[in-house]
Residue frames relative to the residue before (quaternion, step in Angstrom):
aa qw qx qy qz dx dy dz
M 1.0000 0.0000 0.0000 0.0000 0.00 0.00 0.00
P 0.6474 0.4935 -0.3540 0.4605 3.69 0.88 -0.74
D 0.6231 0.5224 -0.3566 0.4600 3.60 1.02 -0.71
L 0.6345 0.5269 -0.3450 0.4481 3.62 1.03 -0.75
V 0.6523 0.5012 -0.3184 0.4711 3.57 0.96 -0.89
Q 0.6605 0.5170 -0.3087 0.4486 3.57 0.93 -0.85
N 0.6543 0.5006 -0.3011 0.4802 3.57 1.01 -0.80
R 0.6342 0.5244 -0.3299 0.4625 3.53 1.06 -0.82
T 0.6446 0.5292 -0.3089 0.4572 3.55 1.00 -0.90
S 0.6619 0.5061 -0.3087 0.4587 3.54 0.92 -0.94
F 0.6484 0.5257 -0.3299 0.4410 3.59 0.97 -0.82
L 0.6741 0.4831 -0.2948 0.4747 3.59 0.94 -0.89
L 0.6188 0.5458 -0.3311 0.4578 3.56 1.10 -0.77
T 0.6601 0.5080 -0.2973 0.4667 3.55 0.98 -0.90
S 0.6501 0.5152 -0.3213 0.4568 3.57 0.96 -0.84
F 0.6395 0.5149 -0.3203 0.4726 3.58 0.98 -0.87
T 0.6846 0.4947 -0.3049 0.4401 3.60 0.82 -0.92
V 0.6487 0.5025 -0.3291 0.4674 3.61 0.97 -0.79
T 0.6722 0.5039 -0.3143 0.4421 3.56 0.87 -0.90
E 0.6819 0.4805 -0.2890 0.4696 3.56 0.91 -0.94
S 0.6479 0.5138 -0.3313 0.4543 3.59 1.02 -0.78
T 0.6368 0.5331 -0.3372 0.4434 3.60 0.94 -0.76
R 0.6537 0.5133 -0.3142 0.4588 3.56 1.01 -0.89
L 0.7066 0.4493 -0.2780 0.4707 3.59 0.87 -0.90
R 0.6091 0.5442 -0.3603 0.4505 3.62 1.04 -0.57
N 0.6723 0.4925 -0.3009 0.4636 3.54 1.03 -0.83
S 0.6931 0.4659 -0.2823 0.4720 3.55 1.10 -0.63
G 0.5013 -0.6783 0.4131 0.3436 3.61 1.27 -0.18
N 0.5378 0.6216 -0.4201 0.3846 3.65 1.15 0.11
F 0.0713 -0.8481 0.5247 0.0173 3.58 0.30 1.29
A 0.5906 0.5641 -0.3832 0.4315 3.61 1.07 -0.54
K 0.6685 0.4734 -0.2852 0.4976 3.57 0.94 -0.88
L 0.5933 0.5788 -0.3464 0.4392 3.58 1.12 -0.61
R 0.6671 0.4831 -0.2961 0.4837 3.57 0.95 -0.87
D 0.6300 0.5204 -0.3511 0.4571 3.64 1.03 -0.67
V 0.6601 0.5252 -0.3236 0.4286 3.57 0.88 -0.86
I 0.6675 0.5009 -0.2872 0.4702 3.55 0.93 -0.97
G 0.6725 0.4999 -0.2998 0.4561 3.58 0.93 -0.86
N 0.6674 0.4952 -0.3096 0.4621 3.59 0.92 -0.83
A 0.6742 0.5000 -0.3124 0.4447 3.57 0.95 -0.84
E 0.7122 0.4560 -0.2723 0.4591 3.58 1.04 -0.65
G 0.8288 0.2637 -0.1175 0.4793 3.62 0.93 -0.77
N 0.6572 0.5111 -0.3153 0.4554 3.59 1.16 -0.03
P 0.3012 -0.7855 0.5080 0.1848 3.65 -0.22 1.21
S 0.6224 0.5532 -0.3568 0.4233 3.58 1.00 -0.74
K 0.5887 0.5760 -0.3550 0.4423 3.58 1.15 -0.66
Q 0.6618 0.5057 -0.2932 0.4693 3.51 1.00 -0.91
S 0.6757 0.4971 -0.3136 0.4449 3.59 0.92 -0.82
R 0.6236 0.5167 -0.3500 0.4707 3.60 1.16 -0.51
I 0.6638 0.5050 -0.3259 0.4452 3.56 1.02 -0.76
M 0.8191 0.0204 0.0121 0.5731 3.59 0.88 -0.82
N 0.1820 -0.7785 0.5973 0.0642 3.56 -0.70 1.15
K 0.4763 -0.7011 0.4503 0.2808 3.59 -0.71 1.03
F 0.6771 0.4870 -0.3195 0.4497 3.59 0.84 -0.89
E 0.6608 0.4990 -0.3198 0.4604 3.60 0.88 -0.83
F 0.6213 0.5477 -0.3366 0.4481 3.56 1.06 -0.75
L 0.6942 0.4750 -0.2728 0.4671 3.56 0.89 -0.95
K 0.6440 0.5266 -0.3225 0.4515 3.56 1.03 -0.74
E 0.6553 0.4942 -0.3125 0.4782 3.58 0.99 -0.82
W 0.6380 0.5254 -0.3212 0.4624 3.57 0.99 -0.82
Y 0.6285 0.5378 -0.3250 0.4585 3.61 1.00 -0.81
Y 0.6833 0.4747 -0.2820 0.4778 3.57 0.89 -0.90
K 0.6401 0.5310 -0.3296 0.4469 3.59 1.03 -0.77
E 0.6549 0.4989 -0.3140 0.4729 3.59 1.00 -0.71
D 0.6235 0.5249 -0.3352 0.4727 3.57 1.11 -0.65
D 0.6619 0.4767 -0.3003 0.4944 3.56 1.01 -0.81
R 0.6124 0.5579 -0.3395 0.4454 3.57 1.07 -0.69
K 0.6076 0.5515 -0.3334 0.4643 3.57 1.05 -0.76
D 0.6868 0.4751 -0.2904 0.4671 3.59 0.83 -0.93
C 0.6469 0.5196 -0.3201 0.4573 3.58 1.02 -0.79
L 0.6519 0.4992 -0.3267 0.4681 3.61 0.96 -0.74
N 0.6534 0.4902 -0.3320 0.4717 3.61 0.97 -0.73
N 0.6869 0.4883 -0.2986 0.4478 3.61 0.92 -0.80
S 0.6248 0.5713 -0.3373 0.4118 3.54 1.14 -0.61
L 0.5497 0.6205 -0.3943 0.3966 3.61 1.24 -0.12
N 0.5349 0.6633 -0.4103 0.3250 3.60 1.14 -0.39
I 0.6797 0.5009 -0.3023 0.4424 3.57 0.88 -0.90
P 0.6740 0.4771 -0.3268 0.4597 3.66 0.81 -0.78
I 0.6310 0.5159 -0.3480 0.4633 3.60 1.05 -0.67
G 0.6389 0.5143 -0.3379 0.4616 3.61 0.96 -0.70
I 0.6606 0.5073 -0.3069 0.4605 3.56 0.96 -0.88
L 0.6473 0.5192 -0.3136 0.4617 3.59 1.01 -0.81
T 0.6107 0.5383 -0.3418 0.4695 3.58 1.07 -0.70
A 0.6604 0.4856 -0.3086 0.4826 3.62 0.96 -0.85
V 0.6399 0.5324 -0.3280 0.4468 3.60 0.96 -0.82
L 0.6593 0.5047 -0.3098 0.4634 3.57 0.97 -0.79
A 0.6314 0.5065 -0.3242 0.4896 3.58 1.06 -0.74
G 0.6430 0.5157 -0.3280 0.4616 3.63 1.00 -0.69
I 0.6424 0.5182 -0.3292 0.4588 3.58 0.95 -0.82
Y 0.6527 0.5157 -0.3015 0.4660 3.58 0.98 -0.90
F 0.6694 0.5087 -0.3058 0.4468 3.60 0.91 -0.90
F 0.6811 0.4920 -0.2901 0.4581 3.59 0.85 -1.01
S 0.6763 0.5024 -0.2959 0.4501 3.56 0.93 -0.93
N 0.6916 0.4858 -0.2808 0.4548 3.56 1.00 -0.79
K 0.7442 0.4136 -0.2130 0.4792 3.61 1.03 -0.77
Y 0.5170 0.6547 -0.4192 0.3583 3.60 1.21 -0.17
N 0.3301 -0.7409 0.5563 0.1806 3.57 -0.94 0.94
Y 0.1593 -0.8267 0.5359 0.0634 3.57 -0.03 1.29
A 0.6263 0.5908 -0.3468 0.3719 3.61 1.04 -0.70
Q 0.8070 0.3143 -0.1507 0.4768 3.61 0.85 -0.89
E 0.5366 0.6292 -0.3939 0.4013 3.61 1.25 0.08
S 0.5612 -0.5919 0.4530 0.3597 3.58 -1.20 0.52
I 0.6548 -0.5411 0.3713 0.3750 3.52 -1.29 0.51
V 0.6517 0.5269 -0.3261 0.4374 3.62 0.94 -0.87
L 0.7112 0.4374 -0.2690 0.4801 3.60 0.77 -0.98
K 0.6322 0.5421 -0.3372 0.4390 3.57 1.03 -0.72
Y 0.6927 0.4437 -0.2793 0.4952 3.60 0.92 -0.90
S 0.6059 0.5460 -0.3596 0.4532 3.60 1.08 -0.67
F 0.6450 0.5152 -0.3140 0.4690 3.59 0.96 -0.87
S 0.6602 0.5182 -0.3021 0.4520 3.60 0.95 -0.89
I 0.6605 0.5145 -0.3037 0.4547 3.57 1.00 -0.96
F 0.6968 0.4613 -0.2931 0.4645 3.59 0.87 -0.90
A 0.5967 0.5471 -0.3676 0.4577 3.57 1.12 -0.53
I 0.6497 0.4983 -0.2971 0.4913 3.61 1.00 -0.86
V 0.6613 0.4946 -0.3222 0.4628 3.63 0.92 -0.82
T 0.6328 0.5242 -0.3310 0.4640 3.58 1.00 -0.72
I 0.6573 0.4979 -0.3091 0.4738 3.58 0.98 -0.81
I 0.6212 0.5301 -0.3397 0.4666 3.63 1.05 -0.73
F 0.6696 0.4741 -0.3042 0.4840 3.60 0.84 -0.91
W 0.6150 0.5428 -0.3384 0.4611 3.63 1.03 -0.72
L 0.6817 0.4757 -0.2967 0.4701 3.59 0.89 -0.88
I 0.6490 0.5058 -0.3289 0.4634 3.63 0.95 -0.76
C 0.6357 0.5306 -0.3150 0.4637 3.56 1.04 -0.78
I 0.6445 0.5045 -0.3145 0.4808 3.56 1.00 -0.79
Y 0.6341 0.5400 -0.3344 0.4409 3.60 0.99 -0.76
Y 0.7040 0.4521 -0.2687 0.4772 3.57 0.88 -0.90
L 0.5938 0.5415 -0.3644 0.4706 3.61 1.12 -0.53
I 0.6665 0.4709 -0.3139 0.4853 3.59 0.93 -0.79
K 0.6285 0.5235 -0.3379 0.4656 3.59 1.01 -0.67
S 0.6565 0.5032 -0.3100 0.4688 3.55 1.04 -0.75
Y 0.6996 0.4935 -0.2831 0.4323 3.58 0.90 -0.87
N 0.8294 -0.0769 0.0931 0.5455 3.63 0.67 -1.05
D 0.5414 -0.6485 0.4000 0.3554 3.62 1.11 0.66
F 0.6328 -0.5515 0.3169 0.4416 3.56 0.94 1.01
Y 0.7443 -0.4866 0.1858 0.4179 3.50 0.70 1.36
T 0.5323 0.5798 -0.4479 0.4241 3.61 1.17 0.50
G 0.4060 -0.7401 0.4524 0.2875 3.61 1.20 -0.43
Y 0.3539 -0.6936 0.5856 0.2252 3.52 -1.34 0.53
S 0.3005 -0.7542 0.5623 0.1575 3.56 -0.99 0.89
Y 0.0845 -0.7917 0.6050 0.0111 3.56 -0.33 1.29
K 0.3029 -0.7379 0.5733 0.1873 3.56 -1.23 0.48
A 0.0217 0.7605 -0.6469 0.0521 3.54 -1.16 0.78
F 0.6915 -0.4447 0.3573 0.4432 3.51 -1.34 -0.03
A 0.6391 -0.5989 0.3249 0.3568 3.54 -1.03 0.90
N 0.7576 -0.2237 0.1869 0.5840 3.58 0.79 -0.99
A 0.7035 -0.4585 0.3222 0.4371 3.57 -1.32 -0.09
N 0.6762 0.4706 -0.3047 0.4779 3.60 1.17 -0.33
F 0.2531 0.8050 -0.5022 0.1887 3.58 1.27 0.45
L 0.7164 0.4537 -0.2714 0.4552 3.59 0.73 -1.00
H 0.6347 0.5314 -0.3321 0.4522 3.55 1.02 -0.78
K 0.6790 0.4610 -0.3098 0.4801 3.61 0.87 -0.83
E 0.6261 0.5213 -0.3591 0.4553 3.62 0.97 -0.68
E 0.6497 0.5134 -0.3249 0.4568 3.59 0.95 -0.85
E 0.6668 0.5022 -0.3220 0.4467 3.62 0.90 -0.84
D 0.6841 0.4857 -0.2949 0.4574 3.60 0.92 -0.92
L 0.7019 0.4602 -0.2733 0.4699 3.59 0.95 -0.92
K 0.5753 0.5708 -0.3804 0.4456 3.60 1.15 -0.52
L 0.6698 0.4837 -0.2958 0.4794 3.56 0.95 -0.90
Y 0.6337 0.5245 -0.3187 0.4709 3.59 1.05 -0.80
L 0.6612 0.5099 -0.3017 0.4601 3.59 0.94 -0.88
E 0.6671 0.4922 -0.3021 0.4706 3.58 0.93 -0.80
T 0.6787 0.4991 -0.2992 0.4480 3.58 1.02 -0.74
Y 0.8065 0.2337 -0.0896 0.5356 3.59 0.86 -0.96
K 0.2440 0.8127 -0.5059 0.1551 3.61 1.08 0.51
E 0.6683 0.5137 -0.3077 0.4414 3.59 0.97 -0.76
D 0.7075 0.4513 -0.2652 0.4749 3.59 1.13 -0.62
L 0.6419 0.5442 -0.3155 0.4385 3.61 1.21 -0.27
D 0.6320 -0.5008 0.4230 0.4134 3.54 -1.26 0.30
P 0.4783 -0.6941 0.4447 0.3027 3.65 -0.80 0.87
N 0.6270 0.5529 -0.3417 0.4295 3.57 1.17 -0.36
I 0.5798 0.5899 -0.3691 0.4238 3.55 1.30 -0.28
T 0.0835 -0.8030 0.5900 0.0032 3.54 -0.73 1.09
L 0.6943 -0.4545 0.3437 0.4396 3.57 -1.29 0.08
D 0.6499 0.5258 -0.3236 0.4433 3.59 0.94 -0.81
I 0.6441 0.5128 -0.3309 0.4613 3.57 1.01 -0.74
L 0.6525 0.5064 -0.3195 0.4645 3.59 0.94 -0.83
V 0.6603 0.4974 -0.3205 0.4625 3.58 0.92 -0.88
Q 0.6568 0.5168 -0.3123 0.4516 3.60 0.94 -0.82
Q 0.6242 0.5455 -0.3270 0.4538 3.53 1.08 -0.75
N 0.6742 0.4835 -0.2889 0.4776 3.58 0.97 -0.89
V 0.6362 0.5163 -0.3371 0.4637 3.58 1.03 -0.74
E 0.6537 0.5066 -0.3200 0.4621 3.57 0.97 -0.80
K 0.6381 0.5071 -0.3344 0.4732 3.61 0.99 -0.75
T 0.6416 0.5081 -0.3278 0.4720 3.59 0.98 -0.76
L 0.6569 0.5028 -0.3179 0.4633 3.57 0.94 -0.84
I 0.6398 0.5245 -0.3261 0.4575 3.57 0.95 -0.78
E 0.6640 0.4918 -0.3035 0.4744 3.60 0.91 -0.91
C 0.6580 0.4888 -0.3156 0.4780 3.64 0.92 -0.83
I 0.6597 0.5167 -0.3288 0.4356 3.60 0.85 -0.89
D 0.6384 0.5412 -0.3349 0.4329 3.60 0.94 -0.89
V 0.6959 0.4649 -0.2741 0.4739 3.57 0.85 -0.95
N 0.6938 0.4916 -0.2865 0.4415 3.58 0.85 -0.94
V 0.6229 0.5219 -0.3348 0.4770 3.59 1.08 -0.74
Y 0.6481 0.5176 -0.3216 0.4568 3.61 0.92 -0.85
N 0.6650 0.4859 -0.3042 0.4787 3.66 0.96 -0.84
N 0.6876 0.4760 -0.3005 0.4586 3.59 0.88 -0.89
D 0.6149 0.5250 -0.3572 0.4676 3.61 1.09 -0.57
R 0.6319 0.4980 -0.3384 0.4881 3.60 1.02 -0.73
K 0.6397 0.5200 -0.3317 0.4587 3.61 0.88 -0.82
S 0.6764 0.4956 -0.2895 0.4616 3.55 0.87 -0.94
A 0.6521 0.5032 -0.3272 0.4631 3.62 0.95 -0.75
Y 0.6690 0.4814 -0.3119 0.4727 3.61 0.87 -0.85
L 0.6384 0.5166 -0.3336 0.4630 3.61 1.00 -0.73
H 0.6432 0.5166 -0.3318 0.4574 3.56 0.98 -0.82
K 0.6464 0.5010 -0.3236 0.4758 3.65 0.96 -0.79
S 0.6403 0.5190 -0.3313 0.4593 3.59 0.96 -0.79
K 0.6586 0.5020 -0.3204 0.4600 3.60 0.96 -0.73
I 0.6036 0.5331 -0.3588 0.4720 3.62 1.09 -0.68
H 0.7107 0.4233 -0.2845 0.4845 3.63 0.77 -0.86
L 0.5820 0.5465 -0.3901 0.4587 3.63 1.12 -0.45
L 0.6340 0.5136 -0.3258 0.4777 3.58 1.04 -0.70
N 0.6505 0.5010 -0.3135 0.4771 3.56 1.00 -0.77
C 0.6181 0.5434 -0.3250 0.4658 3.55 1.13 -0.72
I 0.6629 0.4956 -0.3066 0.4701 3.60 0.94 -0.87
L 0.6582 0.5095 -0.3127 0.4576 3.60 0.93 -0.82
S 0.6561 0.4939 -0.3124 0.4775 3.56 1.02 -0.83
L 0.6389 0.5156 -0.3231 0.4707 3.58 1.06 -0.75
F 0.6160 0.5484 -0.3497 0.4444 3.58 1.05 -0.63
I 0.6454 0.4866 -0.3093 0.5010 3.57 0.97 -0.89
L 0.6400 0.5220 -0.3338 0.4543 3.60 0.97 -0.75
S 0.6425 0.5096 -0.3295 0.4678 3.58 1.02 -0.71
V 0.6046 0.5444 -0.3548 0.4607 3.64 1.08 -0.66
L 0.6733 0.4832 -0.2907 0.4782 3.59 0.89 -0.92
F 0.6398 0.5058 -0.3357 0.4713 3.55 1.04 -0.71
T 0.6563 0.5202 -0.3282 0.4371 3.60 0.90 -0.78
I 0.6182 0.5277 -0.3365 0.4756 3.58 1.07 -0.70
N 0.6674 0.4948 -0.2933 0.4730 3.53 0.95 -0.87
Y 0.6672 0.5163 -0.3065 0.4409 3.57 0.93 -0.87
I 0.6541 0.5086 -0.3117 0.4652 3.61 1.04 -0.77
N 0.7639 0.4054 -0.2053 0.4583 3.56 0.83 -1.01
H 0.8028 0.0844 0.0030 0.5902 3.55 1.01 -0.87
E 0.0795 -0.8205 0.5657 0.0201 3.49 0.24 1.24
K 0.4029 -0.7349 0.4937 0.2320 3.53 -0.74 1.01
E 0.3091 -0.7552 0.5502 0.1773 3.53 -0.83 1.05
E 0.3628 -0.7371 0.5319 0.2052 3.51 -0.82 0.99
V 0.1840 -0.7625 0.6147 0.0830 3.57 -0.93 0.93
Y 0.0889 -0.7988 0.5950 -0.0059 3.50 -0.72 1.16
K 0.2514 -0.7472 0.5957 0.1538 3.55 -0.94 0.86
V 0.0576 -0.7958 0.6027 -0.0143 3.51 -0.67 1.19
Q 0.1587 -0.7793 0.6026 0.0669 3.55 -0.78 1.05
I 0.1317 -0.7962 0.5890 0.0424 3.54 -0.65 1.15
I 0.1780 -0.7675 0.6108 0.0785 3.53 -0.80 1.02
K 0.2629 -0.7807 0.5537 0.1218 3.55 -0.66 1.18
N 0.2577 -0.7664 0.5762 0.1191 3.49 -0.75 1.16
K 0.3626 -0.7220 0.5532 0.2031 3.53 -0.98 0.87
I 0.1402 -0.8029 0.5774 0.0484 3.53 -0.61 1.20
M 0.2753 -0.7764 0.5520 0.1296 3.60 -0.68 1.10
R 0.4453 -0.6763 0.5282 0.2556 3.53 -1.09 0.82
D 0.6690 -0.5142 0.3505 0.4065 3.54 -1.27 0.30
D 0.6975 0.4744 -0.2850 0.4552 3.57 1.02 -0.79
Q 0.6602 0.5056 -0.2982 0.4686 3.57 1.27 -0.26
R 0.5166 0.6499 -0.4143 0.3731 3.56 1.26 -0.14
R 0.4564 -0.6698 0.5141 0.2807 3.58 -1.10 0.66
P 0.5183 -0.6327 0.4711 0.3303 3.56 -1.09 0.67
P 0.5241 -0.6499 0.4364 0.3355 3.57 -1.02 0.68
P 0.5624 -0.5970 0.4235 0.3847 3.63 -1.11 0.44
P 0.6192 -0.5533 0.3841 0.4036 3.63 -1.18 0.36
P 0.5921 -0.5888 0.4079 0.3694 3.59 -1.13 0.52
P 0.6385 -0.5280 0.3757 0.4151 3.60 -1.17 0.39
P 0.5721 -0.6051 0.4114 0.3706 3.68 -1.06 0.55
R 0.5466 -0.6273 0.4557 0.3162 3.51 -1.18 0.59
Q 0.5547 -0.5973 0.4576 0.3551 3.57 -1.22 0.29
E 0.4037 -0.6989 0.5341 0.2517 3.54 -0.98 0.90
P 0.5416 -0.6274 0.4457 0.3383 3.58 -1.10 0.69
R 0.4828 -0.6673 0.4912 0.2834 3.54 -1.10 0.70
V 0.3223 -0.7327 0.5716 0.1803 3.61 -1.03 0.86
I 0.1357 -0.7944 0.5915 0.0265 3.53 -0.81 1.10
K 0.1206 -0.7770 0.6156 0.0524 3.56 -0.82 1.06
E 0.4809 -0.7023 0.4421 0.2830 3.57 -0.93 0.89
D 0.6938 0.4770 -0.2959 0.4511 3.64 1.06 -0.52
K 0.6864 0.4559 -0.2686 0.4989 3.61 1.22 0.03
Q 0.4766 -0.6582 0.5024 0.2954 3.54 -1.09 0.77
P 0.4695 -0.6711 0.4755 0.3210 3.60 -0.92 0.73
T 0.3009 -0.7340 0.5885 0.1562 3.54 -1.21 0.71
R 0.5206 -0.6332 0.4783 0.3151 3.54 -1.21 0.71
Q 0.3522 -0.7364 0.5450 0.1917 3.54 -0.89 1.00
I 0.2631 -0.7544 0.5913 0.1098 3.50 -0.86 1.13
P 0.3943 -0.7211 0.5024 0.2687 3.62 -0.65 1.02
P 0.5314 -0.6351 0.4550 0.3275 3.55 -1.04 0.76
P 0.5696 -0.5892 0.4276 0.3814 3.56 -1.14 0.51
P 0.5626 -0.5966 0.4308 0.3768 3.59 -1.12 0.54
P 0.5561 -0.6304 0.4189 0.3434 3.59 -1.03 0.70
R 0.4699 -0.6691 0.5020 0.2820 3.50 -1.09 0.74
P 0.5150 -0.6290 0.4685 0.3460 3.56 -1.07 0.66
R 0.5033 -0.6610 0.4713 0.2959 3.48 -1.09 0.71
D 0.4467 -0.6642 0.5358 0.2688 3.52 -1.18 0.74
H 0.2410 -0.7671 0.5786 0.1367 3.53 -0.82 1.08
């Protein structure tokens, strides 16, 4: 990883030098041109201003995190296409007239239907591998928690106070903390890049087989169209008619008599009246 950072820095430094040199050469300022080339080649502080290692690692870490989200979101379109392909296979297979078609076209249709299903299954397999490594999941690395810097400062502060006499006097707490942060970033980037590369490779393979699936479905649709034009399948519907028996007016039964009337209440003068409790409502009849 340090070699990669150094090579990246050298590449950017060279690009800057070439661009600045071209501009100065075109303007005729050759004295300034010699200064730019000399400073870029022999001044380490110039290189540090052009590319900072910590900023480079931080940006790379964020880019890999965004790349992971982009890879996961890019699965939506293939899944939608696979759903449409499956619906097409079901429609063609269900509407195809196998009885009246020739043997060659009939077997060709069956073979391409099977090939389309095989490509469909392979594409589903690689999509699952790309999303969660076939239900095992990808292990990404990140900072331990929000108190990462605080804990590093406390631990390194104690270390610096204990071994201050044995360390280089130029080493400070900020330098030690930055070194640990850079090591953590490098470790996280290595793991995350490896996982994202695997996701990207599986997604690429799934798209290849998705393309094969679409091409096979296209040939299947051509065979279905030939069959539909020459031997349109007649749909057979089963209709069950239930005949209702309609009774004539003279065959109807007479209705039952109405309910009996209420009897009048008897009132005696030597007895106290009682409160009348209304009868419960009638229960509905069971049909």
